[in-house]
C-alpha positions, 0 to 999 in steps of 0.5 A: 172490639171497635168498628175498625176491627170488624172483618170486611164483608160483615155488616153492622146490621142484621137485616137481610140484604136484597140478595139474601131476601131473594134467596129466602123467597126462592127457598120458601117457594120451593118448599111450598111447591116441592117439599110440603107435598112430599111430607106424607110420602117421605114419612111413610118411606123413611127417607127423602123421595129420589125425585126431591133430590133432583129438584133440590139440585135443579133449583141450585139448593144443594150447591150454595157452598160449592165453587162455581167450577164444580157446579155450585153458586159459591154462596155463603153460610147465611144462605145455607141458614136461610135454606135450612130454616125454610126446609125445616118449616115443612119437615125436620126429617126431610130437611136434615138429609139434603142438609147433611149431604150438601152442607155437613158432608160435602164442605169437607170435600170443598175445603180439603179435597184435592182437585181430582176429588172435588171434580169427582164428587162435588158436581154430582152432589150439587145436582142431587145425582149423588148423596153424601153421608158423614160417618164420624159418630160411633156407638161409644163416642158421640160428641167425643170425636177423639174417642173414636175406635174405627181404624185405618191401617196401611196395607200396600198402596192403600188402607183397610178400614175397620169399625162401626159408626152409629146414627149416621144420616143418609147412610142407606142413601149415600153414594160416598161416605166421609169416614173418620178413622184412627191412622195413628192411634197412639197420637189420640186426636192427632192421629185421626184422618178422614177418608172417602169411601164409595158405596157399595164396597166390599166389607161396607154394610149398613144396619136396618133403618133405626126407628127414631122419636122424630126425623121419620123422613130421614134415613138413619143407620149403623155403618159397618166397616169390615176390612174395607179397602180404600186406595191412598188417594181416598184420604181427604185432606192431610193425614192425621189432621182429620180431627181438626178438619171435623172440628172446623166443619162442625161450625157449619153443621151447627149453624144449619142445625140452629137454623132448622130450629128457627124453621120449627119455631117459626112454623109452630108460631104461625100454626099456633097463631092461626089456630088461636084465632079460630078456635072457640072457647069460653064464648070467643076465640082463644086470642081473647084470652090474655094467657094465650095472647101472652104465650104467643108474644113470648113465642115470638120473642124467643124466635126473634132472639134465636133468629138474630143470634143464628143469622149473626153466627152464620155471617160471622162464620162466613166472614172468618170473624174471630168470634165466630166459634163463640157465636156459633156455640151460642146460637146452637145452644140457645136456638135449640132450646128456644125452638123446643120452647116455642114448639111445646107452647104451640102443642099446648095451644092446640091442646088435644088436637096437637097431641094427635100423631098426624098433626103438624105440630106434633111432628115438629115436636118430635123433630125438634128435640134432636137439635139439642143432641146432634152436632154437639149436645147442649153440654158441648156448646156450654163447655166451649162457652165456659172455657172463655169465661173460666180459662 
């Protein structure tokens, strides 16, 4: 590919422009003022405090991809990556809840919703007055979306949904769920549709919050659909095109999760560097030890490479670049691994104090691990990339 092949709007430099730098500063200030003080409460509650949703909405941080006519700012994917990075610097558990609602679930409505569906849901989601959840994963099918068994059977003027979803973020908070179900089981992946299901609804119930290794501040539950009746107007997008809609939406989800990894890594590098400067050992600060200095340098290299890869993936996705899916898969895979390495190194530098449950690096250590699983596991990203190498 030469320079003339690059889609319009995609810069050849990976430096942030003034608009994105300003947004980054806004996000960082917001996180310092509103998110960091809420970490303890959110971890104890097992969910994001209600007030924080409203504050995120008032700051315009839940509508970065929502068109202006529906209360958003019509931003881009790089803007979402910057927000995800800053939120995760404080808490992965807090970060994933608004990111899931606004940038993993809501984009389905933005891209595939009818005018009526957009008007009904998007303004309230952008203001933080409503919460959305994406209900695709099932007990027997995670990354294998085509393997879902939840059914949607035509019944008069609507459908009846039956099935179970598992590991659903925001399930207990959601006002609306985007549910994937089989409408034509014999067609495999070509027989999946997505539905807007409002909560509460007869037959719709939720399991207890799932105790997790990390993301303690995120509400995660099983969703049970027991003969849930929905009107035909609840179909989101084209009937039997849900699989392809989900696959497209996964691209933004993967960028957001990769950017969360940047946040974990950046915060832990910052914390580890500060600790190494003041922690005395062997007659001086830890930074006097070459092994520690080199470890910090390695952490910085891994973070920088992951950041460049993630920002490029976000920009390519927003520009419709032909290699966007490849860049997204690379960023999701590499950044999740790199973030894990950086956070693990930070715990090592902190030593015993980093292993104490209430320490910040311990929380990041718990939270970062799931990034190699959610949104398509490592193995899925490698399969995507390997298909290009061995067609």
